[in-house]
PyMOL commands that place a pseudoatom at each C-alpha (Angstrom):
pseudoatom trace, name=CA, resn=LEU, resi=1, chain=A, elem=C, hetatm=0, pos=[-65.365, 135.062, 33.620]
pseudoatom trace, name=CA, resn=ALA, resi=2, chain=A, elem=C, hetatm=0, pos=[-62.423, 136.370, 31.618]
pseudoatom trace, name=CA, resn=GLN, resi=3, chain=A, elem=C, hetatm=0, pos=[-61.165, 138.907, 34.131]
pseudoatom trace, name=CA, resn=MET, resi=4, chain=A, elem=C, hetatm=0, pos=[-61.307, 137.359, 37.589]
pseudoatom trace, name=CA, resn=PRO, resi=5, chain=A, elem=C, hetatm=0, pos=[-59.558, 134.343, 39.083]
pseudoatom trace, name=CA, resn=LEU, resi=6, chain=A, elem=C, hetatm=0, pos=[-61.856, 131.360, 38.677]
pseudoatom trace, name=CA, resn=ALA, resi=7, chain=A, elem=C, hetatm=0, pos=[-61.330, 130.314, 42.295]
pseudoatom trace, name=CA, resn=ALA, resi=8, chain=A, elem=C, hetatm=0, pos=[-62.770, 133.640, 43.478]
pseudoatom trace, name=CA, resn=VAL, resi=9, chain=A, elem=C, hetatm=0, pos=[-65.674, 133.396, 41.028]
pseudoatom trace, name=CA, resn=GLU, resi=10, chain=A, elem=C, hetatm=0, pos=[-66.423, 129.853, 42.181]
pseudoatom trace, name=CA, resn=THR, resi=11, chain=A, elem=C, hetatm=0, pos=[-66.450, 130.912, 45.850]
pseudoatom trace, name=CA, resn=ALA, resi=12, chain=A, elem=C, hetatm=0, pos=[-68.785, 133.833, 45.154]
pseudoatom trace, name=CA, resn=LEU, resi=13, chain=A, elem=C, hetatm=0, pos=[-71.150, 131.721, 43.064]
pseudoatom trace, name=CA, resn=ARG, resi=14, chain=A, elem=C, hetatm=0, pos=[-71.272, 128.953, 45.689]
pseudoatom trace, name=CA, resn=LEU, resi=15, chain=A, elem=C, hetatm=0, pos=[-72.275, 131.504, 48.313]
pseudoatom trace, name=CA, resn=ALA, resi=16, chain=A, elem=C, hetatm=0, pos=[-74.894, 133.019, 46.006]
pseudoatom trace, name=CA, resn=SER, resi=17, chain=A, elem=C, hetatm=0, pos=[-76.240, 129.577, 45.126]
pseudoatom trace, name=CA, resn=LYS, resi=18, chain=A, elem=C, hetatm=0, pos=[-76.552, 128.623, 48.797]
pseudoatom trace, name=CA, resn=GLY, resi=19, chain=A, elem=C, hetatm=0, pos=[-78.522, 131.837, 49.259]
pseudoatom trace, name=CA, resn=GLY, resi=20, chain=A, elem=C, hetatm=0, pos=[-80.973, 130.779, 46.556]
pseudoatom trace, name=CA, resn=ALA, resi=21, chain=A, elem=C, hetatm=0, pos=[-79.659, 132.913, 43.696]
pseudoatom trace, name=CA, resn=ARG, resi=22, chain=A, elem=C, hetatm=0, pos=[-80.109, 131.760, 40.108]
pseudoatom trace, name=CA, resn=ILE, resi=23, chain=A, elem=C, hetatm=0, pos=[-76.581, 131.808, 38.682]
pseudoatom trace, name=CA, resn=ALA, resi=24, chain=A, elem=C, hetatm=0, pos=[-75.915, 133.543, 35.358]
pseudoatom trace, name=CA, resn=VAL, resi=25, chain=A, elem=C, hetatm=0, pos=[-72.466, 133.263, 33.776]
pseudoatom trace, name=CA, resn=ASP, resi=26, chain=A, elem=C, hetatm=0, pos=[-71.011, 135.119, 30.790]
pseudoatom trace, name=CA, resn=VAL, resi=27, chain=A, elem=C, hetatm=0, pos=[-68.115, 133.213, 29.183]
pseudoatom trace, name=CA, resn=ASP, resi=28, chain=A, elem=C, hetatm=0, pos=[-66.170, 135.747, 27.088]
pseudoatom trace, name=CA, resn=LEU, resi=29, chain=A, elem=C, hetatm=0, pos=[-63.136, 133.651, 26.231]
pseudoatom trace, name=CA, resn=PRO, resi=30, chain=A, elem=C, hetatm=0, pos=[-62.682, 130.093, 25.046]
pseudoatom trace, name=CA, resn=PRO, resi=31, chain=A, elem=C, hetatm=0, pos=[-61.975, 127.852, 28.057]
pseudoatom trace, name=CA, resn=SER, resi=32, chain=A, elem=C, hetatm=0, pos=[-58.467, 127.055, 26.797]
pseudoatom trace, name=CA, resn=GLN, resi=33, chain=A, elem=C, hetatm=0, pos=[-57.537, 130.731, 27.164]
pseudoatom trace, name=CA, resn=MET, resi=34, chain=A, elem=C, hetatm=0, pos=[-58.975, 130.922, 30.677]
pseudoatom trace, name=CA, resn=THR, resi=35, chain=A, elem=C, hetatm=0, pos=[-57.346, 127.718, 31.904]
pseudoatom trace, name=CA, resn=GLY, resi=36, chain=A, elem=C, hetatm=0, pos=[-54.088, 127.681, 29.950]
pseudoatom trace, name=CA, resn=LYS, resi=37, chain=A, elem=C, hetatm=0, pos=[-50.663, 128.630, 31.322]
pseudoatom trace, name=CA, resn=ALA, resi=38, chain=A, elem=C, hetatm=0, pos=[-51.461, 132.343, 31.268]
pseudoatom trace, name=CA, resn=GLY, resi=39, chain=A, elem=C, hetatm=0, pos=[-55.066, 131.688, 32.326]
pseudoatom trace, name=CA, resn=ILE, resi=40, chain=A, elem=C, hetatm=0, pos=[-57.023, 132.630, 35.394]
pseudoatom trace, name=CA, resn=GLY, resi=41, chain=A, elem=C, hetatm=0, pos=[-57.822, 129.189, 36.763]
pseudoatom trace, name=CA, resn=THR, resi=42, chain=A, elem=C, hetatm=0, pos=[-58.086, 125.471, 36.201]
pseudoatom trace, name=CA, resn=LYS, resi=43, chain=A, elem=C, hetatm=0, pos=[-60.367, 123.313, 34.085]
pseudoatom trace, name=CA, resn=ALA, resi=44, chain=A, elem=C, hetatm=0, pos=[-61.777, 121.838, 37.283]
pseudoatom trace, name=CA, resn=GLU, resi=45, chain=A, elem=C, hetatm=0, pos=[-62.689, 125.288, 38.639]
pseudoatom trace, name=CA, resn=LEU, resi=46, chain=A, elem=C, hetatm=0, pos=[-64.376, 126.189, 35.349]
pseudoatom trace, name=CA, resn=ALA, resi=47, chain=A, elem=C, hetatm=0, pos=[-66.307, 122.898, 35.384]
pseudoatom trace, name=CA, resn=ARG, resi=48, chain=A, elem=C, hetatm=0, pos=[-67.522, 123.536, 38.946]
pseudoatom trace, name=CA, resn=ILE, resi=49, chain=A, elem=C, hetatm=0, pos=[-68.625, 127.076, 37.957]
pseudoatom trace, name=CA, resn=LEU, resi=50, chain=A, elem=C, hetatm=0, pos=[-70.538, 125.742, 34.978]
pseudoatom trace, name=CA, resn=ASN, resi=51, chain=A, elem=C, hetatm=0, pos=[-72.201, 123.113, 37.205]
pseudoatom trace, name=CA, resn=LEU, resi=52, chain=A, elem=C, hetatm=0, pos=[-73.661, 125.967, 39.275]
pseudoatom trace, name=CA, resn=THR, resi=53, chain=A, elem=C, hetatm=0, pos=[-74.901, 127.878, 36.223]
pseudoatom trace, name=CA, resn=ALA, resi=54, chain=A, elem=C, hetatm=0, pos=[-78.562, 128.230, 35.216]
pseudoatom trace, name=CA, resn=ILE, resi=55, chain=A, elem=C, hetatm=0, pos=[-78.199, 130.957, 32.569]
pseudoatom trace, name=CA, resn=LEU, resi=56, chain=A, elem=C, hetatm=0, pos=[-75.160, 130.568, 30.328]
pseudoatom trace, name=CA, resn=ASN, resi=57, chain=A, elem=C, hetatm=0, pos=[-74.051, 133.249, 27.846]
pseudoatom trace, name=CA, resn=PRO, resi=58, chain=A, elem=C, hetatm=0, pos=[-70.902, 132.157, 25.997]
pseudoatom trace, name=CA, resn=THR, resi=59, chain=A, elem=C, hetatm=0, pos=[-69.440, 133.782, 22.924]
pseudoatom trace, name=CA, resn=LEU, resi=60, chain=A, elem=C, hetatm=0, pos=[-69.498, 131.617, 19.810]
pseudoatom trace, name=CA, resn=ALA, resi=61, chain=A, elem=C, hetatm=0, pos=[-65.775, 130.835, 20.229]
pseudoatom trace, name=CA, resn=ALA, resi=62, chain=A, elem=C, hetatm=0, pos=[-66.289, 129.744, 23.844]
pseudoatom trace, name=CA, resn=ALA, resi=63, chain=A, elem=C, hetatm=0, pos=[-69.394, 127.705, 23.002]
pseudoatom trace, name=CA, resn=ALA, resi=64, chain=A, elem=C, hetatm=0, pos=[-67.625, 126.011, 20.099]
pseudoatom trace, name=CA, resn=GLU, resi=65, chain=A, elem=C, hetatm=0, pos=[-64.803, 124.941, 22.375]
pseudoatom trace, name=CA, resn=LEU, resi=66, chain=A, elem=C, hetatm=0, pos=[-67.176, 123.773, 25.107]
pseudoatom trace, name=CA, resn=THR, resi=67, chain=A, elem=C, hetatm=0, pos=[-69.214, 121.653, 22.675]
pseudoatom trace, name=CA, resn=GLY, resi=68, chain=A, elem=C, hetatm=0, pos=[-67.088, 120.929, 19.622]
pseudoatom trace, name=CA, resn=ARG, resi=69, chain=A, elem=C, hetatm=0, pos=[-69.904, 122.446, 17.536]
pseudoatom trace, name=CA, resn=GLY, resi=70, chain=A, elem=C, hetatm=0, pos=[-69.128, 125.238, 15.070]
pseudoatom trace, name=CA, resn=GLY, resi=71, chain=A, elem=C, hetatm=0, pos=[-72.458, 127.015, 14.664]
pseudoatom trace, name=CA, resn=ALA, resi=72, chain=A, elem=C, hetatm=0, pos=[-74.118, 129.148, 17.321]
pseudoatom trace, name=CA, resn=LEU, resi=73, chain=A, elem=C, hetatm=0, pos=[-77.441, 127.320, 17.182]
pseudoatom trace, name=CA, resn=ALA, resi=74, chain=A, elem=C, hetatm=0, pos=[-75.849, 123.861, 17.261]
pseudoatom trace, name=CA, resn=ALA, resi=75, chain=A, elem=C, hetatm=0, pos=[-73.643, 124.888, 20.194]
pseudoatom trace, name=CA, resn=ALA, resi=76, chain=A, elem=C, hetatm=0, pos=[-76.591, 126.412, 22.080]
pseudoatom trace, name=CA, resn=ARG, resi=77, chain=A, elem=C, hetatm=0, pos=[-78.620, 123.229, 21.587]
pseudoatom trace, name=CA, resn=ALA, resi=78, chain=A, elem=C, hetatm=0, pos=[-75.710, 121.059, 22.737]
pseudoatom trace, name=CA, resn=LEU, resi=79, chain=A, elem=C, hetatm=0, pos=[-75.253, 123.147, 25.899]
pseudoatom trace, name=CA, resn=ALA, resi=80, chain=A, elem=C, hetatm=0, pos=[-78.984, 123.082, 26.680]
pseudoatom trace, name=CA, resn=ALA, resi=81, chain=A, elem=C, hetatm=0, pos=[-78.901, 119.305, 26.235]
pseudoatom trace, name=CA, resn=ARG, resi=82, chain=A, elem=C, hetatm=0, pos=[-76.251, 119.206, 28.980]
pseudoatom trace, name=CA, resn=GLY, resi=83, chain=A, elem=C, hetatm=0, pos=[-78.804, 120.651, 31.389]
pseudoatom trace, name=CA, resn=PHE, resi=84, chain=A, elem=C, hetatm=0, pos=[-78.338, 124.429, 31.261]
pseudoatom trace, name=CA, resn=PRO, resi=85, chain=A, elem=C, hetatm=0, pos=[-81.887, 125.818, 31.541]
pseudoatom trace, name=CA, resn=VAL, resi=86, chain=A, elem=C, hetatm=0, pos=[-81.141, 128.883, 29.371]
pseudoatom trace, name=CA, resn=VAL, resi=87, chain=A, elem=C, hetatm=0, pos=[-78.256, 129.223, 26.888]
pseudoatom trace, name=CA, resn=ALA, resi=88, chain=A, elem=C, hetatm=0, pos=[-77.675, 132.281, 24.704]
pseudoatom trace, name=CA, resn=VAL, resi=89, chain=A, elem=C, hetatm=0, pos=[-74.646, 132.049, 22.420]
pseudoatom trace, name=CA, resn=THR, resi=90, chain=A, elem=C, hetatm=0, pos=[-73.640, 135.483, 21.152]
pseudoatom trace, name=CA, resn=ASP, resi=91, chain=A, elem=C, hetatm=0, pos=[-72.549, 135.624, 17.534]
pseudoatom trace, name=CA, resn=GLY, resi=92, chain=A, elem=C, hetatm=0, pos=[-71.577, 139.256, 16.926]
pseudoatom trace, name=CA, resn=ALA, resi=93, chain=A, elem=C, hetatm=0, pos=[-73.295, 141.003, 14.020]
pseudoatom trace, name=CA, resn=ARG, resi=94, chain=A, elem=C, hetatm=0, pos=[-75.160, 137.772, 13.254]
pseudoatom trace, name=CA, resn=GLY, resi=95, chain=A, elem=C, hetatm=0, pos=[-77.093, 138.059, 16.521]
pseudoatom trace, name=CA, resn=ALA, resi=96, chain=A, elem=C, hetatm=0, pos=[-77.366, 135.166, 18.938]
pseudoatom trace, name=CA, resn=ALA, resi=97, chain=A, elem=C, hetatm=0, pos=[-78.698, 131.644, 19.299]
pseudoatom trace, name=CA, resn=LEU, resi=98, chain=A, elem=C, hetatm=0, pos=[-80.964, 130.734, 22.177]
pseudoatom trace, name=CA, resn=ALA, resi=99, chain=A, elem=C, hetatm=0, pos=[-81.724, 127.276, 23.537]
pseudoatom trace, name=CA, resn=THR, resi=100, chain=A, elem=C, hetatm=0, pos=[-83.666, 125.918, 26.478]
pseudoatom trace, name=CA, resn=GLY, resi=101, chain=A, elem=C, hetatm=0, pos=[-84.575, 122.344, 27.209]
pseudoatom trace, name=CA, resn=ARG, resi=102, chain=A, elem=C, hetatm=0, pos=[-87.610, 122.612, 24.911]
pseudoatom trace, name=CA, resn=HIS, resi=103, chain=A, elem=C, hetatm=0, pos=[-86.865, 125.374, 22.390]
pseudoatom trace, name=CA, resn=ALA, resi=104, chain=A, elem=C, hetatm=0, pos=[-84.022, 126.632, 20.213]
pseudoatom trace, name=CA, resn=CYS, resi=105, chain=A, elem=C, hetatm=0, pos=[-83.963, 129.572, 17.817]
pseudoatom trace, name=CA, resn=ARG, resi=106, chain=A, elem=C, hetatm=0, pos=[-81.804, 132.240, 16.227]
pseudoatom trace, name=CA, resn=ILE, resi=107, chain=A, elem=C, hetatm=0, pos=[-82.150, 135.758, 17.581]
pseudoatom trace, name=CA, resn=PRO, resi=108, chain=A, elem=C, hetatm=0, pos=[-81.266, 138.103, 14.721]
pseudoatom trace, name=CA, resn=ALA, resi=109, chain=A, elem=C, hetatm=0, pos=[-79.215, 141.219, 15.260]
pseudoatom trace, name=CA, resn=PHE, resi=110, chain=A, elem=C, hetatm=0, pos=[-81.115, 144.466, 14.831]
pseudoatom trace, name=CA, resn=ARG, resi=111, chain=A, elem=C, hetatm=0, pos=[-80.277, 146.722, 11.925]
pseudoatom trace, name=CA, resn=ILE, resi=112, chain=A, elem=C, hetatm=0, pos=[-78.212, 149.638, 13.063]
pseudoatom trace, name=CA, resn=ARG, resi=113, chain=A, elem=C, hetatm=0, pos=[-77.376, 153.002, 11.539]
pseudoatom trace, name=CA, resn=ARG, resi=114, chain=A, elem=C, hetatm=0, pos=[-73.632, 152.605, 11.845]
pseudoatom trace, name=CA, resn=ALA, resi=115, chain=A, elem=C, hetatm=0, pos=[-71.440, 150.414, 14.020]
pseudoatom trace, name=CA, resn=VAL, resi=116, chain=A, elem=C, hetatm=0, pos=[-68.957, 152.611, 15.854]
pseudoatom trace, name=CA, resn=ASP, resi=117, chain=A, elem=C, hetatm=0, pos=[-67.540, 150.459, 18.662]
pseudoatom trace, name=CA, resn=ALA, resi=118, chain=A, elem=C, hetatm=0, pos=[-68.401, 146.910, 19.719]
pseudoatom trace, name=CA, resn=THR, resi=119, chain=A, elem=C, hetatm=0, pos=[-66.989, 147.428, 23.229]
pseudoatom trace, name=CA, resn=GLY, resi=120, chain=A, elem=C, hetatm=0, pos=[-69.570, 146.219, 25.708]
pseudoatom trace, name=CA, resn=ALA, resi=121, chain=A, elem=C, hetatm=0, pos=[-72.073, 144.938, 23.134]
pseudoatom trace, name=CA, resn=GLY, resi=122, chain=A, elem=C, hetatm=0, pos=[-71.988, 141.383, 24.517]
pseudoatom trace, name=CA, resn=ASP, resi=123, chain=A, elem=C, hetatm=0, pos=[-72.386, 142.703, 28.053]
pseudoatom trace, name=CA, resn=ALA, resi=124, chain=A, elem=C, hetatm=0, pos=[-75.301, 144.902, 26.905]
pseudoatom trace, name=CA, resn=PHE, resi=125, chain=A, elem=C, hetatm=0, pos=[-76.897, 141.825, 25.321]
pseudoatom trace, name=CA, resn=PHE, resi=126, chain=A, elem=C, hetatm=0, pos=[-76.453, 139.800, 28.519]
pseudoatom trace, name=CA, resn=GLY, resi=127, chain=A, elem=C, hetatm=0, pos=[-77.801, 142.644, 30.656]
pseudoatom trace, name=CA, resn=GLY, resi=128, chain=A, elem=C, hetatm=0, pos=[-80.891, 142.918, 28.469]
pseudoatom trace, name=CA, resn=LEU, resi=129, chain=A, elem=C, hetatm=0, pos=[-81.374, 139.151, 28.535]
pseudoatom trace, name=CA, resn=LEU, resi=130, chain=A, elem=C, hetatm=0, pos=[-81.154, 139.075, 32.328]
pseudoatom trace, name=CA, resn=ALA, resi=131, chain=A, elem=C, hetatm=0, pos=[-83.414, 142.129, 32.728]
pseudoatom trace, name=CA, resn=GLY, resi=132, chain=A, elem=C, hetatm=0, pos=[-86.013, 140.478, 30.530]
pseudoatom trace, name=CA, resn=LEU, resi=133, chain=A, elem=C, hetatm=0, pos=[-85.834, 137.170, 32.358]
pseudoatom trace, name=CA, resn=SER, resi=134, chain=A, elem=C, hetatm=0, pos=[-86.078, 138.935, 35.729]
pseudoatom trace, name=CA, resn=ARG, resi=135, chain=A, elem=C, hetatm=0, pos=[-89.273, 140.636, 34.540]
pseudoatom trace, name=CA, resn=GLY, resi=136, chain=A, elem=C, hetatm=0, pos=[-90.854, 137.340, 33.511]
pseudoatom trace, name=CA, resn=LEU, resi=137, chain=A, elem=C, hetatm=0, pos=[-90.278, 137.503, 29.754]
pseudoatom trace, name=CA, resn=SER, resi=138, chain=A, elem=C, hetatm=0, pos=[-89.869, 134.239, 27.885]
pseudoatom trace, name=CA, resn=PRO, resi=139, chain=A, elem=C, hetatm=0, pos=[-86.226, 133.389, 27.145]
pseudoatom trace, name=CA, resn=ALA, resi=140, chain=A, elem=C, hetatm=0, pos=[-86.767, 134.240, 23.442]
pseudoatom trace, name=CA, resn=ASP, resi=141, chain=A, elem=C, hetatm=0, pos=[-88.317, 137.637, 24.221]
pseudoatom trace, name=CA, resn=ALA, resi=142, chain=A, elem=C, hetatm=0, pos=[-85.592, 138.325, 26.785]
pseudoatom trace, name=CA, resn=ALA, resi=143, chain=A, elem=C, hetatm=0, pos=[-82.944, 137.490, 24.170]
pseudoatom trace, name=CA, resn=ARG, resi=144, chain=A, elem=C, hetatm=0, pos=[-84.626, 139.831, 21.660]
pseudoatom trace, name=CA, resn=LEU, resi=145, chain=A, elem=C, hetatm=0, pos=[-84.493, 142.557, 24.302]
pseudoatom trace, name=CA, resn=GLY, resi=146, chain=A, elem=C, hetatm=0, pos=[-80.814, 141.741, 24.812]
pseudoatom trace, name=CA, resn=SER, resi=147, chain=A, elem=C, hetatm=0, pos=[-80.229, 142.004, 21.065]
pseudoatom trace, name=CA, resn=ALA, resi=148, chain=A, elem=C, hetatm=0, pos=[-81.844, 145.453, 21.061]
pseudoatom trace, name=CA, resn=CYS, resi=149, chain=A, elem=C, hetatm=0, pos=[-79.556, 146.501, 23.936]
pseudoatom trace, name=CA, resn=GLY, resi=150, chain=A, elem=C, hetatm=0, pos=[-76.458, 145.262, 22.102]
pseudoatom trace, name=CA, resn=SER, resi=151, chain=A, elem=C, hetatm=0, pos=[-77.494, 147.037, 18.907]
pseudoatom trace, name=CA, resn=VAL, resi=152, chain=A, elem=C, hetatm=0, pos=[-77.760, 150.386, 20.671]
pseudoatom trace, name=CA, resn=CYS, resi=153, chain=A, elem=C, hetatm=0, pos=[-74.408, 149.808, 22.375]
pseudoatom trace, name=CA, resn=VAL, resi=154, chain=A, elem=C, hetatm=0, pos=[-72.451, 149.416, 19.116]
pseudoatom trace, name=CA, resn=GLU, resi=155, chain=A, elem=C, hetatm=0, pos=[-73.683, 152.775, 17.825]
pseudoatom trace, name=CA, resn=THR, resi=156, chain=A, elem=C, hetatm=0, pos=[-71.707, 154.649, 20.513]
pseudoatom trace, name=CA, resn=VAL, resi=157, chain=A, elem=C, hetatm=0, pos=[-68.059, 154.783, 21.516]
pseudoatom trace, name=CA, resn=GLY, resi=158, chain=A, elem=C, hetatm=0, pos=[-67.421, 153.032, 24.822]
pseudoatom trace, name=CA, resn=ALA, resi=159, chain=A, elem=C, hetatm=0, pos=[-69.465, 150.694, 26.945]
pseudoatom trace, name=CA, resn=PHE, resi=160, chain=A, elem=C, hetatm=0, pos=[-71.755, 153.238, 28.591]
pseudoatom trace, name=CA, resn=PRO, resi=161, chain=A, elem=C, hetatm=0, pos=[-75.362, 153.820, 27.519]
pseudoatom trace, name=CA, resn=PRO, resi=162, chain=A, elem=C, hetatm=0, pos=[-75.800, 156.959, 25.441]
pseudoatom trace, name=CA, resn=PRO, resi=163, chain=A, elem=C, hetatm=0, pos=[-78.453, 159.528, 26.358]
pseudoatom trace, name=CA, resn=GLY, resi=164, chain=A, elem=C, hetatm=0, pos=[-81.862, 158.228, 25.328]
pseudoatom trace, name=CA, resn=ALA, resi=165, chain=A, elem=C, hetatm=0, pos=[-80.654, 154.618, 25.163]
pseudoatom trace, name=CA, resn=LEU, resi=166, chain=A, elem=C, hetatm=0, pos=[-83.783, 153.127, 26.757]
pseudoatom trace, name=CA, resn=GLY, resi=167, chain=A, elem=C, hetatm=0, pos=[-86.041, 154.821, 24.228]
pseudoatom trace, name=CA, resn=ARG, resi=168, chain=A, elem=C, hetatm=0, pos=[-83.865, 153.592, 21.360]
pseudoatom trace, name=CA, resn=ILE, resi=169, chain=A, elem=C, hetatm=0, pos=[-83.833, 150.056, 22.782]
pseudoatom trace, name=CA, resn=LEU, resi=170, chain=A, elem=C, hetatm=0, pos=[-87.612, 149.956, 23.188]
pseudoatom trace, name=CA, resn=SER, resi=171, chain=A, elem=C, hetatm=0, pos=[-88.125, 151.380, 19.677]
pseudoatom trace, name=CA, resn=ARG, resi=172, chain=A, elem=C, hetatm=0, pos=[-86.322, 148.290, 18.326]
pseudoatom trace, name=CA, resn=TYR, resi=173, chain=A, elem=C, hetatm=0, pos=[-87.724, 145.695, 20.701]
pseudoatom trace, name=CA, resn=HIS, resi=174, chain=A, elem=C, hetatm=0, pos=[-91.422, 145.118, 20.030]
pseudoatom trace, name=CA, resn=GLY, resi=175, chain=A, elem=C, hetatm=0, pos=[-92.106, 142.194, 22.358]
pseudoatom trace, name=CA, resn=PRO, resi=176, chain=A, elem=C, hetatm=0, pos=[-93.881, 142.182, 25.714]
pseudoatom trace, name=CA, resn=TRP, resi=177, chain=A, elem=C, hetatm=0, pos=[-92.535, 144.458, 28.387]
pseudoatom trace, name=CA, resn=VAL, resi=178, chain=A, elem=C, hetatm=0, pos=[-93.191, 144.373, 32.093]
pseudoatom trace, name=CA, resn=PRO, resi=179, chain=A, elem=C, hetatm=0, pos=[-91.932, 147.658, 33.540]
pseudoatom trace, name=CA, resn=ARG, resi=180, chain=A, elem=C, hetatm=0, pos=[-91.321, 147.923, 37.237]
pseudoatom trace, name=CA, resn=GLY, resi=181, chain=A, elem=C, hetatm=0, pos=[-93.668, 150.356, 38.901]
for i in range(1, 181): cmd.bond("trace and resi %d" % i, "trace and resi %d" % (i + 1))
show_as sticks, trace
zoom trace
């Protein structure tokens, strides 16, 4: 949400929702930065976007501001209690916290050889989470897949997958996998 006007995002998500899409939103910045004077929209627009959201992936800073809770797991639980079916709060090198209406857990970060560049790691996590969910993985397994994706991302400069990235991701992620045939 941090790079597009919230009014445009809201319009697109309303159209997608009317078409039956399950809405997934990545909140990179604390709401006060998105809706402040130099922001990209209003608090009301952000609230309407969040009301459409089924899968919410805020950073720890954004989740803390949305909930008033300081820890990733506490914030994820608080957001799930508000009715978000799946919440994954990213917490950098500490991994992520996942909460659904019935379950909450920490998703540890994978050990990496050497962190080179964190650019795109949160997006890689979210992509892995969404890929896992779309293939029928449980939210926890999907989040572990997302963590593996993020861990591979930080080992390379830039936000593009390095050669052999899928093999490296799957060597770290040992949960169920449902490949598309």
